[in-house]
N, C-alpha and C positions, 0 to 999 in steps of 0.2 A: 234404213229400209230402202231408200233409193239405191244405195250402193248394191244391196242384195238383189234388187231387181235388174240391175245392169249386168251383174255377174250371171244371173240366170238367163238373161237374153243372149249373152255371148256364148254361154255353154250350150244353149239350145241350137244356135246357129252352127257351132262347131259340130254338134251331134248330128244335125240334119245333113251337113255336108259329108261326114264320114260314113253315115249309114247309107247315103245314096250311092256310094262307090264300093260297098263292102259285101262281104260274105255274111248273110244274116242267119241268125239261129235263135230258136226259142229256148228259154231256160226256166226251170223250176227246181225248187228244192226246200230244204229245211234251214231255218234260222235258230240259233241258240242266242237269245238276246238278253242284255242286261244293261244296267247304268252303274256308273262309278258312284261310290259312297259319298253322300253329301257333305260329311264333315269328319275330321279326324277325331277319334275317340267316340264317335257316335255309336249308340246301341242299335241303330237301324241295320238290318241285314237285307241285302239285296241278292236275290237268287235268280238263276237263269229261267227265262221263259221260252218255251218251244213254240215257234211260229213258222212262218214260210216266206219264200220269195218266188216271184213269177214275173215273166216279161220277155222282152226280146232285146238282142244285142247285135251289133254289126262290127265287123273288123275290116279295116281298110284294104286288106289283101288276105289271101288264103294260104300263101306258101312262103312269103318272104320272112327272113329272120326277125324283122321288127315291124310292128303294125300298131295302129291306133284303134281303140275299141270304144264304143259308146252305145247307148240305147235308152230304154225306159224300163224300169223295174217297179213292181209293186212289192214293198218291203214291209214285213211285220216286225215291230220292235217292241220295247218295253222291259218289264221286269216283274218279278214277284217279290214283294217287300213286306217285312214284318218288323215290329218293334214293340217293346214293353212286355209285361207279364201280369198274371193275376187278374185283378179287376180293371186293369188299364193296359190294353194291348189292342193292336190292330194287325190285320193282314190285308195287304192291297195287291190286286193284280191289274196292271194296266197294259193294254195291247194296242198302241196306236199304229195306224197304217200310213205309209209314206209313198209318194211317187218320187223315185230317185233317178237322177241322170248322172251316171258315172262317166268319167273320161280317163281311160286307162292307156298306158303304154304297155304293149305286149312284147315280150322277148322270147322267141322260140329256139329250142334246141331240138333238131331232128333226130329220130331214131335211125338205126341202120337201114331199115326197109324204106326210109324217106317218104312214107305215106302217113306216119304219125309223128307226133312231137311232144315233148315236154315244154311247158311255158310258165313263165312268171308274169304277173301283172301288177301294176301300181298306178295310182293317180288320184286326183280329187274327185269328190262327188258333192252335189247339192241335192236337197230333197225338200219336198213340201208335204205337210201333214194334211190328210184328207178325211180321215175317219178313225174310228176305234172305240173301245169299251173300257171303262174304268170300274172295278168292283172293290169294295171295302167291307170287311167284316171285322167285329171286334167288340170289346167290352169298355165302357166308360162309366166308372162309378156305379157298377152293377147293372147298367143299362146295355142291352145288346144293341149293337149298331150294324145295320146292313144297308148298303146302297149299291146300285148299279146305274151308271150314267154313260151317255155318249160323251166322248172326249171332245172338248171344244178347243180350237186353236186360235191364238191371238197373235196379232202383229202390233199391238199397242206398245207404248213405253212400259218396259218391265217394272219400273218403280211405282206405276200407278194401277197395278193390277194385283189380284189376290193370287197366291200360290196354291195349287192342288194338282193331284195326279189326274184330274179330269179336265185341267186346263193347261195346255202346253204351248210353247212357242210354235209358230207355224213352220218356220224354215229351220232346217238342219244343214250342216255342212261338215265335211270331214275328209278322210283319206282312206282309200281301200288298198290293201295289198293281198296278193293271193298267188296260188300255184295251181297247176292242172296238167291234164293229159289230154291231147287231142288225138282221138283214135280214127279220125275221118268221119264216121257215121254218128259218133257221140263225142262230147266233151265232158270230162269229169273235173270238177272244180272245188277248190276250197278257198274261202276268202275271209278276211278279217276287216271289219269296218270300224274305223277309229273316229268317233264323233268329236267334233271340236266346239260345238255350240252347246250351251246350256239349254235344257229342255224346260225347266220350270219357269213360269212367267215372271217371277220376281227376282230371279237370280241374275245379278249383274257383275259380281266379283268372280273373275277367272282364277283366283288363287286356289291353293291346295285345299282349303277348308270349304270350298263351294263348288264341287266338281259337277255332279248331276249331268253327265254326258253319256251318250250311247256307246255301247261296245257290243258288236254283233259278229258271231261266227256263222258263216253260211257254208253249207254243203249242197252243191247243185249239179244238175244234169242238163247238158245243152244238146239240142238236135238241130244241125244245120238244115236249111231249106235246100232242096235239090240233091240231097244225098240218098 
């Protein structure tokens, strides 16, 4: 936990320095969110959940071939999950919201008109869970089960807490990779977020049979200030 706080503090400092000297733009778009299957051979099915992303980002320069980018995004994540059949099954939808701070390296390839460019981006991110909803519907022994709860985030020792879709680890971290086109007045972007942290509160094994990590595809539109 102390290590995570140090990483967060360093990332925020880097982000503030970069944004202060950058071209800033607002961003909004659609997220196609999912999580990796929790165990090999599991009957659990995880399906994509459509959610959103919104926030602001800044690049250290507007025209050079290489730039740094960071900012603050509100990211919707989660999944639609189902398991079982007959009198014993459930369907769960959980949609947590995270504040994400990405730090990307941007590489630009200008078009012939020199006013637009194609770019690729990649770099680490850290995120903190702040809100969200969890819904579960199903049958258990002939009894209909229905619940809707606010998601709770925990920072306690994972081995001492109970696992649930409505109780997740507070901090997530991972890597972003993406591509896009900067047309001057707008930026069109596609990004893939590869989560590296387990989201369930009791998951401690990072092996193949205990994944439970975020996978998020984002399609976004950015509008620079002053254009």
